[in-house]
N, C-alpha and C positions, 0 to 999 in steps of 0.2 A: 647411686644417683641421689642428689640432694634436692629437696623442694624448698624454694625460697618464696616465702609469703611476702606479698606486697599489698599493704593496706591502702585502699583508695577511697577517699571521700568523693562522692559524685554529687555535686551541687547542681540544683535545677533538674533533678532526676525525673520529674513528672512531665517535662517538656517533650515535644514530639521527637526532636533529634536525639535527646539523651535517652529516652525510654526505648526507642526503636533501634536506631543505628548503634549508639554506643553501648547500650546494655544488651538488647535482644540479639543484635547481629554481630557483636564484637566480644564484650567481656563475658557474657553468660556462656557463649559457645566455648571460649577458651577454658573457663572453669569446668564445663561439662566434659571436655576432652582431657581432663587431668592436668591442666596447666599448659604453659607455653615452653617449648624446648629452647634451651639456651646452652649450647655445648652439651656437656654430660648432665647438666642439671635441668630442672623445670621451674618455671616461675608461675606461682599460683596467685592470681589477684583475689583479694578479699574486699568486699564491697560494703560501704556504709553510705546509704542514700539519704540525701537532704533535699527537702522542698517544703512548701508551706501547707499544702493540702494533705492532711494526715490520711484520709481515706484512700485517695488515689495513690499516695506514697506506699501505704501498706500493701496495696494490690500489686504495684510494680515490683516491690521488694520480694513478694511471694513468687511472682512469675519469673523473676530474674535470679532467684536463689541467693539474694543478698544476705550478708551476715547480720545486717541490722539497718534501722532507719531512724531518723529523727527530724523534727521540724526546727530544731535548735542548732543553727550553724556554729555558734560559739562552743557549744558542748561537743560537737563533732571535731572541731579544730583542737580541742583540749585532749583528745584521745591520742596518746603517744604511739599506739600500735597501728595507727593509720598515718603513714608518712607521706602520702601523695594526695594532693588536692586537685580535682578536675572540675572546671567550671563550665557549665552549659546553661547558666541562668541568663536573665535578660542583659543585653549589652550595657545598659546604663548602670547596672549593679556590678559590672565586671571588675573595674579598678578597685572598688572597695573590697570585694570578696577576695581577689588575688592578693591585695595588700595585707589583709588579715591573715591569709594562709602563709604568706612569706614571713610575717611577724611571728607566726606560730611555728616556724621552722619546717614548713612542708615544701616538698618539691611540687612544682605546679605544671599542669597541662591544661590548655585553654582552647575553647571553641573560638571561632573567629567572629568579629574582629577581637584581637587580644586587648584592645583598648579603643576608646572613641577617637583618640588622636595619637600622633607620633610622640608628642611630648609626654603624655601619660604613659605610653608604652615604654619609653626610655626610662622613666622613673621606676617602673616595675622591674625592668631589666637590671638597672643598677642595684636595686635592693636585693634581687635574687643573687646576683653575682657577689655582692658584699657578704651575703650570708652563706656563700658556698653551696647554694641549692641548684639542683638541676631543673630544667624548664623546657617545655615543648609547646608547640602550637598545632592545632588540627589543620592539616593541608591534605584533604581527602580527594579532591576532584581529579588530580593527576593520575590516580589509580583506577579511574573508571575504565572498563574494558576498551571502549572506543578510543579514548585518549592514550591508553597504553599501546594500542596498535599504531596510532599516529606517531607516538614517541619512538617506537621501535623502528619505523621507517626512517625517521631522522637519524637515529643512532647508526644505521647502516649506510648512510649517505645517499638515500634515495632521492632527496630533493636537490642535490647539488648545491649551488648557491641559492639561498632562500631570497626570494624577491618580494614576498609579502605574505600577509595572513589576514583572515577574517573570522571573528568570533561573534556568533549570534546567539542570544539567549532570551527566553521569556515566554510569556503566554498572557491570556486575558484573565485578570483577577477581578471577580465581580465586586461591586461596590457595597454589598451587604444589604442593599435595598431591593434591587431587582432579583437577586439570588444571594444566598449566604456567601460571604467572602471565603476564599481558600487560604487566606493568610491572616494572622492576628492583627488587630487594629494598631498595636504599638509599632508595627512596621511602617505606619504612615504618620507617625507623630515624632517630632523632633525630641520631645521630652522623654520618649521611650527609647531613643537611640535608633529610630527608624531611618529610612532612606535607602533606595535601591543601590546607589553607588557604594555606600558604606557596607551594605549587606553583602553584595556580590563581588565587587571589584577586588577585595582581598583574595578571593579565589583566583581571579584571572591573572593576578601578578605571578603567582608561583606556577600556574599552568603555562603561561606564555614564556616566562624566563626559564622555566625548567626545560622547555623544548627548543627555544630560539635564542636564549641569551638575554642580557640586561636590556631593560627599557630605558632609553636615554631621556625622552621627553614626551609630553602628552598635551593635547588640546581637546577640550570637552565642551559639549553643550548638554545641559541637564534641564529637565522640565517636569512639571506636575500635570499629567494628562487628565487625571480624574481628580477634580479639586474637592469634592465632597463625598464622604463615605459614611457608612453606618456601623457603629461598633457592636460588640457582643451583647450589650444591653439594649440594643435597638435605638441608641441615641445617635443622631447625625453629628458629624464633626468635620471641620475643615482640615484638609491635608496640608501640612506645612513642610513636607520634604519631597524629594524627587521620586518619581516612579518610572522615569524614562531617562536614559543616559546614553549618549553616543560619543565615542572617543576616537581620535586619530592618534596612533602611537608610533613613534620612531624608535627603532631599536639601535643599540650600539653598533650593530653590523651595518647600519644604513638602510636596512629594509623598513618598510612602513606597513602598517596594518590598521584595521578598524575593530572596535569593540562596540557592538550595538545590543543594548539590554532594555527591556521594557516589560512592565506588568500591565501594559495596555496595548497589547498586540495579539492578533490571532495567528495561530501557528499554521504556516504553509511552507514547511521545509522538512528535511529528513527527520529531525528530532527536536526536542525542547532546547537542547544545547547542540550547536554544531560549531566545529572549528575547522577551517580550511587553511592549509599551508601550500603556497605556490613556490616553485623553484625552477631553476634551469634544467634540472633532471626529471622533474615531474611534479604533479600536484596530488594532494590527498585531502579528503574531508571526512571527519569523524563525528559521530553522535555519541550518545551515552554508551552504547554497546557495539555499534557497527562502524566500519571504516571502509571507504572506497578510495581507490587510487587510479591515476592515469599517468603513465610514464611519458617521457618526451617522445619516444618512438611510437607510442600509441595515440598521440595527440592528433586529432583530425585537422585538416586545413580548413580554416574558416576565412573566406575571402570577403564576404560582405553580407549585408542583410537586405531583404527585399521589402520596401515600405508598402507595396501594394498587394503582394501575394504571400500568404503564409507558406513557407517552403516545407513545413512539417518536420524539421530536423529534430531528432531525438539526441539531445546533447548528453544524456546519461548513458547512452549505449556503449560508449568506448571506455567506461570506467569499470574496474574490476574490484570485487569485494576482497578485502585483505583478511586472510585467515587468522584465527586466534592462536595463541601459544598454549592452549589448554584451559583448564578451569581457572577462573579469576577469583581472588579473595575479595570479600567485601572491603571497599576502600577505607571505611572507618576502622575495621579490624587491622588492616595493614598499618595504619597509624599507631594503634595501640600496641601491636607487636613490636614495632620499632621503639616506641617510647618505653615499654616495659624492659626490653633488652638494654636500653640506655640506662635505666634506673638500676636494674639488678645486676647487669653484667658489664657496665661501662661501654656498651657498643656506641659507635658514633651516631649522631643524630643531626641531620641537616635542618629539619623543621623545628628549630628551637624558637625561643621568644624573639630573638633578633630577626629571624625570618618572618615571624608573625608581624613584627613592626614594619618590615619592608612591605608586607601585604597592605597594612593600613596606609602606608605612605603613598601607594598608588591611588587609593581612594581620596586621600587628602589633597594630592596634587591635582586630581580631576576636579574636585570641588573648587579649589583655588582658581584653576583655569576657567571654569564656568563663571565664577564671580568676576574675574579680572579680564576675561576675554582675550587671553594670550596663551602661548606655549609656556609650560612649566617643566623645568628639568627635574629629574629624579636623582637626588644625591643619595649616597648610602648613609642615611641618618643613623642606622644602628651601629655603624663602625665595625 
């Protein structure tokens, strides 16, 4: 058995997503288990962490068992023994960081969005292809246990002909004045790459298309529900991006569905994220972990509603929970396992930079629709 070392520069290592999901829940466990199996060989990730705060960086490096850390990105990129660059830093720094990595001859793996715009993403893709470099994009949400169960129902034909879908996501994010905000202030500033649609819709593209097929066109209304917030220094600021977005999407199949997202809504549904698919064969709704289904045969007859008397119907009673297929792997780890096998063993990878650009394209189309007040078609910009 041969062990193939893969040196990975983790940029933005002190951020919440990088330090918890990518390091603590994915790369560190792979290292602790002696590497990742790839045929008869094993792939061992070696980690060089990069961020600005040296004290926090040193602590995260110690806890994750990293091989080293530095606050100097250029010095990290100059290391020939680290051939992969992963970016989880702020969105507005992404194009610059990925461009530097490509120029340094590094394979790249990127958090979403891979770029603030399709045009910038395409420029990165062309540069990576011209240099013969491999590339990937983080597309983790499809591997959530609840969505895996929902996807499995579709794969076995449970829904019949899909007639529609509904995706609901969000919760109340405090403004920083009444209570501390649960999200960083840059999420609410255009200059920081903020905006709910740019932040979350790249996820919904691969979730929806992965289960239901291509999105043909969209029409969107976006709004700023909470117009003033307080930042981490206690300073008030005006929000200049959207924190609420509602989209009607038409699929290539002809089915239509809705995407409703808000950081200004209080949760009264099964989970923080729910996705329902309806079809002639049955319906199912999934949260982050659980999934419930109702087949056509089990669908009760609903004849009418009574405007004067509450008939007390329990519309959840005829839904059955969908069992799981065993233990589920952390979604971020799934992504890393696939990317590492792509890098070290040439395994195929669908979540490449072109897929990441398609993710950004959905957000871009929704912003354009909101600005122009019309349907916007999604062309395959990545080619």
